[in-house]
C-alpha positions in Angstrom: 0.0 0.0 0.0 1.1 3.5 -0.8 0.2 6.5 1.4 -0.3 10.2 1.1 2.6 10.8 3.4 5.2 9.8 0.8 7.0 13.2 0.9 8.3 12.2 4.3 10.3 9.5 2.6 11.8 11.8 0.0 12.2 15.1 1.8 14.1 13.9 4.8 16.3 16.1 6.9 20.1 15.8 6.9 21.4 13.9 9.9 24.2 16.4 10.1 21.9 19.2 11.2 22.0 20.1 14.9 18.4 19.1 15.5 17.1 17.5 18.6 14.8 15.2 16.7 15.3 14.8 12.9 13.6 12.6 10.4 15.9 9.8 9.2 17.3 9.9 5.7 18.5 7.1 3.5 17.0 3.7 2.9 13.6 2.4 3.8 13.2 1.4 7.5 11.1 -1.4 8.9 8.0 -0.7 11.0 8.3 -0.5 14.7 5.3 -1.8 16.7 6.3 -0.1 19.9 6.4 3.4 18.5 2.7 3.8 18.4 1.2 1.0 20.5 -2.4 2.2 20.3 -2.2 2.3 16.5 -0.4 -1.1 16.3 -3.2 -2.8 18.3 -6.1 -0.9 16.6 -5.2 -1.3 12.9 -5.9 -4.4 10.9 -3.2 -4.2 8.2 -4.5 -4.6 4.6 -4.3 -8.1 3.3 -2.5 -9.3 0.2 -4.6 -9.8 -2.9 -2.4 -12.6 -4.3 -2.7 -14.4 -1.0 -6.4 -13.9 -0.8 -7.2 -15.2 -4.2 -5.0 -18.2 -3.6 -7.7 -19.2 -1.1 -10.2 -19.2 -4.0 -10.5 -21.8 -6.7 -9.1 -25.3 -6.4 -6.2 -27.2 -7.8 -7.2 -29.8 -10.4 -5.8 -33.3 -9.6 -3.3 -34.4 -12.3 -3.0 -31.0 -14.0 0.6 -29.8 -13.8 1.4 -26.3 -12.6 3.0 -24.0 -15.2 6.8 -24.0 -15.1 7.3 -21.1 -17.4 5.2 -18.3 -18.9 4.2 -20.0 -22.1 1.4 -17.6 -23.0 0.3 -14.1 -22.1 3.4 -12.6 -23.8 3.6 -10.7 -27.0 2.7 -12.4 -30.3 6.3 -12.5 -31.5 7.6 -14.4 -28.5 4.6 -16.7 -28.4 5.1 -17.6 -32.1 8.7 -18.3 -31.6 8.0 -20.6 -28.6 5.2 -22.3 -30.5 7.6 -22.9 -33.5 10.1 -24.5 -31.2 7.5 -26.7 -29.5 6.2 -27.9 -32.9 9.7 -29.3 -33.7 9.7 -31.6 -30.7 9.2 -35.3 -31.5 9.7 -34.9 -35.2 12.3 -36.2 -37.6 14.6 -33.7 -39.4 12.6 -34.1 -42.6 9.3 -33.6 -40.8 10.6 -30.5 -39.0 11.5 -28.9 -42.3 8.2 -29.7 -43.9 6.2 -28.4 -40.9 8.1 -25.2 -41.0 7.4 -24.9 -44.7 3.7 -25.6 -44.4 3.4 -23.0 -41.7 4.2 -20.3 -44.3 1.2 -21.2 -46.4 -2.2 -19.4 -46.3 -4.4 -22.0 -47.8 -5.5 -24.9 -45.5 -6.4 -27.2 -48.4 -3.0 -26.6 -49.9 -1.4 -27.6 -46.5 -3.4 -30.8 -46.4 -2.3 -31.7 -49.9 1.4 -30.8 -49.5 1.6 -32.5 -46.1 0.5 -35.9 -47.3 3.8 -37.4 -46.1 3.2 -36.2 -42.5 1.3 -38.2 -39.9 -2.4 -37.4 -40.0 -2.4 -35.5 -36.7 0.3 -33.2 -37.8 -1.2 -32.6 -41.3 -4.7 -32.0 -40.1 -3.6 -29.8 -37.2 -1.4 -27.6 -39.4 -4.2 -27.2 -41.9 -6.5 -26.1 -39.1 -3.9 -23.7 -37.7 -3.4 -22.1 -41.2 -7.2 -21.7 -41.5 -7.4 -20.1 -38.0 -4.7 -17.6 -39.0 -6.6 -16.8 -42.2 -9.7 -16.1 -40.0 -11.6 -19.0 -41.5 -12.8 -20.3 -38.1 -15.4 -22.7 -39.4 -12.8 -24.6 -41.5 -10.3 -24.5 -38.7 -12.8 -26.1 -36.3 -13.5 -28.9 -38.8 -9.8 -29.7 -39.0 -9.3 -29.6 -35.2 -12.3 -31.9 -34.8 -10.7 -34.3 -37.3 -7.6 -34.5 -35.2 -9.6 -35.3 -32.1 -11.5 -38.0 -34.0 -8.3 -39.9 -34.7 -7.6 -43.0 -32.6 -5.8 -42.0 -29.4 -2.6 -43.7 -30.3 -2.4 -41.6 -33.6 -2.7 -38.2 -32.0 -0.2 -38.2 -29.0 1.5 -35.0 -30.2 -1.4 -32.7 -31.2 -4.4 -33.7 -29.1 -4.2 -30.9 -26.5 -3.2 -28.4 -29.2 -6.3 -29.3 -31.3 -8.7 -29.2 -28.4 -7.4 -25.8 -27.2 -7.5 -24.4 -30.7 -10.9 -25.8 -31.3 -12.1 -23.9 -28.2 -10.7 -20.7 -29.5 -12.1 -21.2 -33.0 -15.6 -21.8 -31.6 -15.3 -18.8 -29.3 -14.4 -16.6 -32.3 -17.4 -18.1 -34.2 -19.7 -17.2 -31.3 -18.6 -13.6 -31.4 -19.4 -13.5 -35.1 -22.8 -15.0 -34.4 -23.6 -12.5 -31.7 -22.4 -14.5 -28.7 -24.3 -17.7 -29.6 -25.0 -19.6 -26.4 -24.6 -22.9 -28.2 -21.2 -22.1 -29.6 -20.1 -20.7 -26.3 -21.1 -23.9 -24.6 -19.2 -26.0 -27.2 -16.2 -23.7 -26.7 -16.2 -24.4 -22.9 -16.4 -28.1 -23.6 -13.4 -28.0 -25.9 -11.4 -26.2 -23.1 -12.5 -28.8 -20.6 -11.3 -31.5 -23.0 -8.0 -29.7 -23.3 -7.4 -30.0 -19.6 -8.4 -33.7 -19.5 -6.1 -34.5 -22.4 -3.2 -32.8 -20.6 -4.0 -34.7 -17.5 -4.2 -38.0 -19.5 -0.6 -37.5 -20.6 -1.0 -36.2 -24.2 1.9 -33.8 -25.2 1.4 -30.3 -23.7 4.7 -28.4 -24.1 2.9 -25.0 -24.2 1.0 -25.9 -21.0 -2.3 -25.4 -22.7 -4.1 -27.4 -20.0 -3.6 -24.5 -17.6 -4.1 -21.9 -20.3 -7.5 -23.4 -21.1 -8.7 -22.3 -17.7 -8.3 -18.7 -18.6 -9.8 -19.2 -22.0 -12.8 -20.9 -20.6 -13.1 -18.2 -17.9 -13.3 -15.6 -20.7 -16.1 -17.6 -22.4 -18.0 -17.8 -19.1 -17.6 -14.1 -18.5 -19.0 -13.3 -22.0 -21.9 -15.7 -21.3 -22.6 -13.8 -18.1 -21.5 -16.6 -15.8 -19.3 -14.4 -13.4 -19.1 -17.1 -10.7 -17.7 -19.7 -13.1 -15.3 -17.1 -14.6 -14.0 -16.2 -11.1 -13.5 -19.8 -10.1 -11.7 -20.7 -13.4 -9.4 -17.7 -13.1 -8.7 -18.5 -9.5 -7.9 -22.1 -10.4 -5.6 -20.9 -13.1 -3.9 -18.7 -10.6 -3.6 -21.7 -8.2 -1.7 -23.6 -10.9 0.9 -20.8 -11.1 -0.4 -18.7 -14.0 0.1 -15.0 -13.8 -2.7 -14.7 -16.3 -5.2 -15.9 -13.7 -4.0 -13.3 -11.1 -4.1 -10.4 -13.6 -7.5 -11.4 -14.9 -9.0 -11.4 -11.4 -7.7 -7.9 -10.8 -9.3 -6.8 -14.1 -12.6 -8.5 -13.1 -12.6 -6.5 -9.9 -12.3 -3.3 -11.9 -15.1 -4.5 -14.2 -17.3 -5.2 -11.1 -16.6 -1.7 -9.7 -17.7 -0.2 -13.0 -20.9 -2.2 -13.1 -24.2 -0.4 -12.4 -25.5 -0.9 -8.9 -28.6 -2.8 -9.8 -26.7 -5.4 -11.8 -23.8 -5.5 -9.3 -26.3 -6.2 -6.4 -27.5 -9.2 -8.4 -24.0 -10.4 -9.1 -23.1 -10.1 -5.4 -25.6 -12.9 -4.6 -23.0 -15.3 -6.0 -20.5 -16.6 -3.4 -17.4 -16.4 -5.8 -18.3 -12.8 -6.6 -18.6 -12.0 -2.9 -15.3 -13.7 -2.2 -13.5 -11.8 -5.0 -14.9 -8.4 -3.9 -14.1 -9.1 -0.3 -10.5 -10.1 -1.2 -10.0 -6.9 -3.1 -11.5 -4.7 -0.3 -9.4 -6.2 2.6 -6.3 -6.0 0.3 -7.1 -2.3 -0.6 -6.6 -3.2 -4.2 -6.3 -0.1 -6.3 -5.4 2.3 -3.4 -2.7 4.8 -4.3 -0.8 6.9 -1.8 -3.5 6.3 0.8 -6.3 7.4 -1.4 -9.3 5.1 -1.6 -10.6 4.4 -5.2 -13.8 6.4 -5.8 -15.8 3.3 -6.7 -14.9 1.4 -3.5 -17.6 2.8 -1.3 -20.2 1.5 -3.7 -18.7 -2.0 -3.5 -18.5 -1.8 0.3 -22.2 -0.8 0.6 -23.5 -3.4 -1.8 -21.3 -6.1 -0.3 -22.5 -5.4 3.2 -26.1 -5.5 2.1 -25.7 -8.7 0.2 -23.8 -10.6 3.0 -26.0 -9.8 6.0 -26.6 -13.0 7.8 -24.1 -14.9 5.6 -22.1 -17.7 7.2 -19.7 -18.0 4.3 -16.3 -16.3 4.3 -17.3 -14.8 7.7 -13.8 -14.0 8.9 -13.0 -12.1 5.7 -16.3 -10.2 5.8 -15.6 -9.4 9.5 -12.1 -8.1 8.5 -13.6 -5.9 5.8 -16.1 -4.4 8.2 -13.5 -3.9 10.9 -11.3 -2.0 8.4 -14.2 0.3 7.6 -14.8 1.0 11.3 -18.1 -1.0 11.4 -17.2 -2.9 14.6 -20.8 -4.0 15.3 -21.0 -5.8 11.9 -17.5 -7.2 12.5 -18.6 -8.7 15.8 -21.7 -10.1 14.1 -19.7 -11.9 11.4 -17.2 -13.2 14.0 -20.1 -15.1 15.7 -20.3 -17.2 12.5 -16.5 -17.4 11.8 -14.4 -20.4 12.4 -11.4 -20.7 14.6 -8.9 -19.5 12.0 -6.1 -17.1 12.7 -7.8 -14.0 11.2 -10.9 -14.6 13.2 -9.0 -14.8 16.5 -6.9 -11.8 15.5 -10.0 -9.7 15.1 -11.5 -11.0 18.3 -8.3 -9.9 20.1 -8.5 -6.4 18.6 -12.1 -6.0 19.5 -11.3 -7.2 23.0 -8.7 -4.5 23.2 -11.2 -1.9 22.1 -13.6 -3.1 24.8 -10.8 -2.8 27.4 -10.7 -6.5 28.2 -7.0 -7.1 28.0 -7.2 -10.6 29.5 -9.6 -11.7 26.7 -7.4 -10.0 24.2 -4.3 -11.8 25.4 -6.1 -15.2 25.2 -7.4 -14.4 21.7 -3.9 -13.4 20.6 -2.5 -16.7 21.9 -5.1 -18.6 19.9 -4.5 -16.5 16.8 -0.7 -17.2 17.0 -1.4 -20.9 17.2 -3.9 -20.8 14.3 -1.7 -18.9 11.8 0.7 -21.1 9.9 4.4 -20.2 10.4 5.0 -19.6 6.7 1.8 -17.6 5.9 2.9 -14.3 4.4 0.8 -11.4 3.1 3.8 -9.8 1.4 5.1 -6.3 2.1 3.2 -3.2 2.9 3.8 0.4 3.7 2.6 2.2 6.8 1.3 5.8 6.8 4.8 6.8 7.9 6.3 5.0 4.9 8.0 2.3 6.9 7.8 -1.1 5.4 6.5 -4.3 7.0 7.0 -7.8 5.8 3.6 -9.0 7.0 3.6 -12.5 8.4 0.4 -12.7 10.4 1.8 -15.1 13.0 4.7 -12.7 13.7 2.5 -9.6 13.7 0.0 -11.3 16.1 2.8 -12.2 18.5 4.3 -8.7 18.2 1.0 -7.1 19.1 0.6 -9.6 22.0 4.1 -8.5 23.2 2.7 -4.9 23.7 0.2 -6.3 26.2 2.9 -8.4 27.8 5.0 -5.3 28.3 2.1 -3.5 29.8 1.5 -6.2 32.4 5.2 -6.6 33.2 5.9 -9.9 31.4 9.1 -8.5 29.9 10.8 -11.7 29.0 7.7 -13.0 27.3 7.4 -9.8 25.4 11.0 -10.0 24.2 10.6 -13.6 23.2 7.6 -12.9 21.1 9.3 -10.0 19.3 12.6 -11.9 18.9 10.8 -14.8 17.2 9.9 -12.6 14.3 13.7 -12.4 13.5 14.3 -9.5 11.1 10.7 -8.3 10.9 10.5 -6.7 14.3 14.1 -6.7 15.3 14.1 -3.0 16.1 11.4 -3.6 18.7 13.1 -6.7 20.1 16.4 -4.8 20.3 14.7 -2.0 22.2 13.3 -4.4 24.8 16.6 -6.3 25.0 18.8 -3.3 25.8 16.4 -1.0 27.5 13.7 -3.1 29.3 15.3 -6.4 30.3 18.0 -6.3 33.0 21.4 -7.5 31.8 21.0 -10.7 33.8 17.6 -11.4 32.3 19.0 -10.9 28.8 22.1 -12.9 29.5 20.1 -15.9 30.9 17.9 -15.8 27.8 20.9 -15.8 25.4 22.8 -18.4 27.3 19.8 -20.8 27.3 18.1 -20.1 23.9 20.5 -18.3 21.6 23.6 -20.5 20.8 26.4 -18.8 18.9 25.9 -19.1 15.1 28.8 -19.9 12.9 30.8 -16.7 12.3 30.7 -15.1 8.9 33.7 -16.0 6.7 35.9 -13.2 5.5 34.4 -13.5 2.0 30.9 -13.1 3.4 32.0 -10.0 5.4 33.6 -8.6 2.3 30.4 -9.1 0.4 28.3 -7.4 3.2 26.4 -10.5 4.1 24.2 -9.4 7.0 24.6 -10.9 10.4 21.9 -13.3 11.6 19.5 -12.0 14.3 21.1 -14.4 16.7 24.5 -12.9 16.1 23.0 -9.4 16.4 21.5 -10.2 19.8 24.7 -11.7 21.1 26.6 -8.6 20.0 24.0 -6.5 21.7 24.6 -8.4 24.9 28.4 -8.2 24.6 28.2 -4.4 24.2 25.8 -4.0 27.1 28.1 -6.1 29.3 31.0 -3.8 28.4 29.0 -0.7 29.2 28.1 -2.1 32.5 31.8 -2.9 33.3 31.4 -6.7 33.2 34.6 -7.0 31.2 35.3 -10.7 31.8 31.9 -11.8 30.6 31.5 -9.6 27.5 34.1 -10.8 24.9 32.6 -14.3 24.4 29.4 -12.9 23.0 30.9 -10.9 20.0 30.5 -12.6 16.7 34.1 -12.6 15.5 37.6 -13.1 16.9 38.7 -9.6 16.1 36.0 -8.0 18.2 36.6 -10.5 21.0 40.2 -9.4 21.1 39.3 -5.7 21.1 36.8 -6.3 23.9 39.4 -8.1 26.0 41.9 -5.3 25.4 39.3 -2.6 26.3 38.4 -4.5 29.5 42.0 -4.9 30.5 42.7 -1.2 30.0 39.7 -0.2 32.1 40.9 -2.5 34.9 44.5 -1.2 34.7 43.3 2.4 34.8 41.7 1.8 38.2 44.3 -0.6 39.6 47.8 0.6 38.6 49.6 2.5 41.3 52.0 4.5 39.2 50.3 7.6 37.7 51.7 7.3 34.1 50.6 3.6 34.0 47.1 4.7 34.8 47.3 7.5 32.3 48.4 5.0 29.6 45.5 2.7 30.4 42.9 5.6 30.4 44.2 7.0 27.2 44.3 3.8 25.2 40.9 2.8 26.6 39.6 6.1 25.3 41.2 5.4 21.9 39.4 2.1 21.7 36.2 3.7 22.7 36.5 6.4 20.1 37.4 4.3 17.1 35.8 0.9 17.9 33.0 2.3 20.2 30.1 1.6 17.8 31.0 -2.1 17.7 32.0 -2.5 21.3 29.8 0.0 23.3 27.1 1.4 20.9 23.4 1.0 21.6 21.7 -1.1 18.9 18.9 1.4 18.8 18.8 4.9 20.3 21.0 6.9 20.6 23.7 5.2 18.6 21.8 3.0 16.2 24.5 0.3 15.8 22.0 -1.6 13.8 22.7 0.9 11.0 26.4 1.1 11.7 25.6 4.6 13.0 24.9 5.9 9.5 21.2 6.7 10.2 19.0 7.5 13.1 15.3 7.2 13.7 12.7 9.4 15.5 12.2 8.1 19.1 8.9 8.9 20.7 8.9 10.1 24.3 8.0 7.2 26.7 5.4 8.2 29.2 3.1 6.2 31.5 -0.2 5.5 29.7 -2.9 2.9 29.0 -0.4 0.6 27.3 2.8 1.7 29.0 3.2 0.8 32.6 5.3 2.6 35.2 7.6 -0.4 35.6 8.6 -0.3 32.0 9.2 3.4 32.0 11.4 3.0 35.2 13.4 0.3 33.5 14.0 2.3 30.3 15.1 5.3 32.3 17.6 3.2 34.2 19.2 2.0 31.0 19.3 5.2 29.1 22.7 6.0 27.6 25.1 8.2 29.6 25.2 10.7 28.1 22.0 10.3 26.1 23.6 11.7 22.9 24.2 10.2 19.5 27.6 8.4 19.4 27.5 8.5 23.2 30.7 6.4 23.3 32.7 9.3 21.9 31.8 11.2 25.1 33.1 8.2 27.0 36.3 8.4 25.0 36.9 12.1 25.7 36.1 11.5 29.4 38.7 8.8 29.6 41.3 11.0 27.9 40.5 13.7 30.4 41.2 11.3 33.2 44.5 10.3 31.5 45.5 13.9 31.6 44.7 14.1 35.3 47.5 11.6 36.0 50.2 13.2 33.9 52.6 16.0 34.7 51.3 19.2 33.2 54.7 20.0 31.8 55.0 16.8 29.8 54.5 16.3 26.1 52.1 13.4 27.0 49.8 15.9 28.8 49.6 18.1 25.8 49.2 15.2 23.4 46.4 13.6 25.4 44.5 16.8 25.5 45.1 17.3 21.7 43.8 13.9 21.0 40.8 14.4 23.2 40.0 17.6 21.3 40.3 15.7 18.1 37.8 13.1 19.4 35.4 15.7 20.7 31.9 15.8 19.1 31.0 19.4 20.0 32.8 22.7 19.6 32.3 23.4 23.3 34.0 20.1 24.3 36.9 20.8 21.9 37.3 24.3 23.3 37.4 23.0 26.8 40.3 20.7 26.1 42.2 23.5 24.3 41.6 25.9 27.2 43.0 23.3 29.7 46.1 22.9 27.6 46.7 26.6 27.3 46.2 27.2 31.0 48.4 24.2 32.2 50.3 22.6 29.4 53.8 23.1 28.0 54.7 24.7 24.7 54.8 22.2 21.8 55.6 23.0 18.2 52.3 21.5 16.9 50.1 23.6 19.2 49.2 25.9 16.4 47.0 23.1 14.9 45.8 21.8 18.2 43.1 19.2 17.9 43.9 18.4 14.3 47.6 17.5 14.1 48.6 15.7 17.3 51.7 13.7 18.3 51.2 10.4 20.1 51.7 10.8 23.8 55.2 9.9 25.1 54.3 8.2 28.4 57.9 6.9 29.2 59.4 10.4 29.2 56.5 11.7 31.1 57.9 9.9 34.2 60.9 12.2 34.3 58.7 15.3 34.4 57.6 14.4 37.9 61.0 15.5 39.2 62.0 18.1 36.6 58.7 20.0 36.8 59.3 20.5 40.5 62.9 21.7 40.1 62.0 23.8 37.1 59.3 25.5 39.0 61.7 26.3 41.9 64.4 27.7 39.5 61.8 29.8 37.8 60.7 31.2 41.2 64.3 32.0 42.3 65.5 33.4 39.0 65.1 37.2 40.1 67.4 36.6 43.0 70.1 34.8 41.1 73.0 37.3 41.9 72.2 37.4 45.6 71.9 33.7 45.7 75.2 33.2 44.0 77.0 35.6 46.4 75.2 33.9 49.3 76.3 30.5 48.1 79.9 31.6 47.8 79.8 33.0 51.3 78.1 29.9 52.6 80.9 27.7 51.1 83.6 29.9 52.5 81.9 30.0 56.0 81.6 26.2 55.9 85.3 25.8 54.9 86.4 28.2 57.7 84.3 26.3 60.2 85.8 23.0 59.2 89.4 24.5 59.5 88.6 25.8 63.0 87.3 22.5 64.1 90.3 20.7 63.0 92.7 23.1 64.7 90.8 22.7 68.0 90.9 19.0 67.6 94.8 19.1 67.2 
C-alpha cells in the first residue's frame, strides 16, 4: 500500500543538522510496533490480494502447474515458442516440412502438400493455417478431425487441437452475436484440453492451464461471473500470472458495473469472495487514497452478505477496516477458529478494554496462523515497510500487552521470534527493558552462537543473523556495565573479541595501577578504543547510537510516558538503562572523558599531557567540548611545536618520558621562582661555602 505521506520518505532532513529530533534519511526502514502502540493494536493491516485469491478456486488433480510463462506474452515471443514446440518429437525431414507448411495461407494446400506427414500433424497444421486466415469454421473442422483420430495416432497434437478448437468456436460465437450454443461448445473444448493434458498427451505449451483462462473468458461473456472467477482462481492456483491479472481486471469491471446489476451479481459466493479479497487488500489504493468506486462496493457487499455464514472471517475483516465494529462482531459469531478470526477477536477485546480476553485471543491466533503464511510487504502511513507475516504480527501485538502487564521476557521472546521483521522492537526491549542478567540468561539458554561469517561473506556485506546481532548487543551491554570478563565471548568474530578483552584490561588497569603514568596510559588507550571501535564495542543497537545501521542513520524516538499501554515499571526500567550521556555516538563522550582522566594523571609540563588533550580535542563531538580541552592545555600545558594546529595534528603521547617530568617539573618551578634573586643567591652561596670551609678548619685546629 502507498500512502499520502510519501514526501516524508523523499524530503528527509540531513542527519548532520544540529536538531534535537530529525527525520531519518536514507534507505527504507522497517515498521516498529512499539512506536505507536495504540495504532499497532487498533489497525488491521491490509491483506494481500495474491494471498487472498490463492484461497479461491481449487487445484485440479493431475493437472501440472506452469513451469514457465508459455502464454500471455507478446505475439512474436509466443510464435517463436510455438515454433520451437512444434519441432519436438519430429524427424529432421518432418521439421523442415512443418516449417514450410506454416508459411502457407491455404488450408487445403497444407493438407495436400503435407501428405507425407502423420495425420495428426497434417490436419492440425491445416486447421492452424485456416485459423490464422480467420476461417474459423474450416479451422474447427480440421481440429475436430484431429480429435477424431484414434488416441494412439494423436499423441503430439491432441491438446493443441482441443485448445485451438475452443478458441475457434469462441471466435465463431462472437461472429454470431455471442451464440450460447457455440459458447457452450467452446467451454467443452477447453475442458477437454485439460483432460487430455491430465491424461498425458503432449502439452509443451502448458495449454491445460491456459485453457482455464480461455474458458473463464467464455464464461464471462456468457454472463457466468461465478464460473469465470472460479476458473481464473484455479488458473492462478496452478501458477499462471494470467489468472492473477485477470482477477484484478474482473474487480475493476465489477466496480464499474451499475449498482442494480452489481447487487444481483453479489448474490454469488465467488463474486462475494473476490470483492471481499479486493477490499481487505485495498486493491487499487494509491498513496493512501481510496478508489472512488470502492464505497459502492462496500455498501452493496454489506447489504448482500448480512446473515451470511460463508467467508465470515474475511467479511468481518472488511467491516473492521471500515470501522463498522458492530458488523465485524456479528460476522465473527459465525466465523471459524482460524487465525484471522481470533486476531479480530483480540483487537475487538482491546477496544472493549478486556486485556485478558485480548491476550487469550492473541495466543489462539498465533497458534492458528501457519508459520509460513505471508501477506507480502506493505507500507505504513509513515512510509515504513513491513513484511507482513500474520503469525509474527500477532505475536508482536501480543508483546505490547505483555510489556504492559510486566511480562518483559515473554514480550521480548515474542518479538525476537519474528527475526528481522520486528528486530528493532526486540532490540529496544533487549537493551532498555530487560535487565542485563535477564538478557544474559535468555541468550545463554536459547541463543547459541551461530557460525561466524567468513571473510568473504563479510567482504560481500552478508548481514549478520539476528542471533549474532542479539549476542553482539549483549556483549556491548556487558562492556557498558563494566562486566569486562563476561563480555568478549558474545561478540560474533575473533577480532571484536580481542578488542573487547583489550578494552576491559585497559579499564581495569586504569583503576588498579599505582604509578600515575601507567594509569594514564590505560585511560588514554581505553579512550582510543572507545573512540574508534566504540560503535562495535559500546554502541546501543537502537537509540541513541543505532549500531543496527552502523551509526549511519537515526530514527525518531517517541517520548516514553506512562499511559494505558505503557506501565510505570517499563518506564522506570527504560530510564535506568538510558545512555550516559544520552547523545548520539555516546561512546565518543566516554572516549573524551577517559582521555581527560588520563591527563589528570600526567605531569602538566609533559609532552604526554599536551598530546592527550590534543587527541581528546580531536575526538570531541561538539565545539564546546573541543574548546574546553584546548583551554585546559593553554592554562596548564607546555609549549609544543604543533600547538598551532591543536586538535587536528597531534603527536602520540610519550608516556615513558612523562615519568621524568615528575622530578623536573618541581625543580623547574623552583628555578623559575628564584631566577630574580640569582645574583644574591650566587653571592650567598659563595659566602656559605667559605663559611663552611672556615668552620671545618677551625674545628680541625681545635681537635689538634
